[in-house]
N, C-alpha and C positions, 0 to 999 in steps of 0.2 A: 451809853448809846452814841455819844459823840465819837468814841474811838471806833466803833463799828462803821459808822458813816464815813469817817476819815479814811479808814483802811479800805473800804469799798471804793471810795473815790480815787485813792492812789492806785488800786488795782485796775480800775477802769481806765485811768490815764495811761498806765503802763501798757495795757492791752491795746489801747488805741494807737499809741506810738509804735508798738511792735507791728500791728496790722498795717499801718501806713508805711512803715519801713519795708515790709515785705512787698506791698503793692508797688512801691517806688522801685525796688530792686527788680521785681518782675518786669515792670515797664521798661527799665533801662536795658535789661539783658535779653528780652524776648526775641528781638531781631537777630542778635548774635547767636542765640540758640538755634533759631531757624536756619541761619546761614551755616552753622556748624553741621546741622543735620543734612543739609543739601550737599555740602562738601563730602561728608561721609558716604552719602548715597552715590554720588558721582564716582568716588574712589572705588567703592564696592563694584560698581558696574564695570569699571576699567579692569579691575582685578579678575573678575569672572569671565570677561570676554576681551582678552588683551589685544586681539587683532583689530578691535574697533578703536577709532580715534574720536568718534562723536556718537551721541545717542539721541534718538527722538522718541517721545512717548507714542505708544500705540493709542490711537484715539477712535472715536466714533463707534460704529456698530461692532467692529472687531474687539475693541476694548470692553464693551458691554458684554459681548459673548464670552470673552475670556474670564472676566470676574464672576459672571453668573454661573458658568458651567465648570469652572476649574478652581473652585475654592480649595485652598485658602489664598489664591493669588489676588493681590490688591493693586499691583502696578505691572505694566509690561512695556518693553522698549525694543526698538530696532537699533542694531549697531551697524555703523558704516565705517569703512576704512577711509584712508586719505583720498582715495579716488571717488568717493561717494558711492561705493558699491556695498550692498548689504552683505555683511559677513556673519550675522547671527542675531540672536535675540536674548534679552535678559528679562527675567521675571522676578518680582519681589513678592514673596508670600509671607503669611503670618499664621503658621500652624500653631497648635496649642501643645506646649511641652509640659514638663512636670510642674514648673513654676508659673505657667501661664503662657500667653502668646510670645513667640519669638520670631524675629525677622530673619528670613532666609532669602538670599539673593543668588540666583542660579543663572549661569550663562550656557548657551547651547549654540554651536556653530552650524553652518549649512551642511556639514558632513555628518549631521546627526550625532554629534559627540558633545558630551558635557565638558565645557572648557574650564569650568570652575564653579565653586560654591563658597559663599561666606555667610557666617551667622552674625547678624548685627545686634540690635538691642534685644535683651532677654532678661529673664528673672530665674534662670536655672541655678541649681545648687552649686556654689563655688567648690571646685575640686572634683565635681562629678559632671553634671549636665553642662556646666559652664565650659568644660573641655571641648565643646563643639566649636569654640572660637580658636582652638589651637590648630596650627598648620598640620600637625601630625594626624589630626582627625579629618579636617575638611579637604585636605589634598587627596583623600581617597576617592572623592567624587570625580575629579578631573580625569578625563579619558574614558569615562563610562559611556556606554552606548545610550543614545536617546531614542532608540527604536523600541525599547522595552523598559519596564520599571526597574528601578534599583532596589535590591533587597537588602535586608539587615541581618547579619549573622552574629550570633553571640560568641562564636568560636573563632573561625578564620574566614576572611573574605576570599571569595573565588568568583570567577565569572563577572556578572554585573552586580555583585553584592559588595557591601562595605562592612567592615567590622564595627560593631557597636562599641560605644564608650563603656568600659567596664563599670558596672554598677549604675549605669544611666541609660538603660534600654529605652525608656519612655522618651528621653530627649533625643536619642539617636533615631527613633521611629518618627518623631515629630519633624526633625530636620529632613528626613527622607521623604516624608509626606509632601513637604514643600518642593523638594526636587522632583518627585514623581508628578505632582500637579503641573510643574513647569514642562516636563516631558510631554504630558498629555496636551497642554496648550500649544507647545511647539509643533507637535504632530498635526494638530488641527490647522494651524497656520500654514504649514507646508501643503497639506491636502487642499487648502483653498487657494493655493498659488502664491503664498507669501505676502508679506507686507513691506511696503517701501521700495518695491522693485520698479 
């Protein structure tokens, strides 16, 4: 009986020390993790709308309208050039792929052209859906018209279509859902006279 009690006490102490170590590690690293996420978000915005030198969040009624009417968009930004002139908009969406939600950042300029797309955090299958983060895939979106939806083709891309990732049509569709929600939100912003002008 003493051995059971002793073993239980040792396991309790080990569990307590492990839990405290994890809590301490989390406390020490949480600010750094938030900072890294913010830096990655800023880099993605610059990559998808390279004409912009700074970005501002779209706020107020417009932000509410975008997130309520154009799911899965979760954030939207106005991009300005060095002269403080609006050059386009960036939208972050979280459509659901094969492995769950994935982060899609889409840039659109005032010429109604998709200037870039990046896939951020995701849980897609390595070697398949995860190829959405490869330049060979996401560069297909740049230059597509933002006056109509982007389509997904399993064979060959033409017109305003992109070619799906082989064996990962669900992931390709999800990424394109994010891009198309961004196109819809962009068109609504333009119809209402723009933001940040």
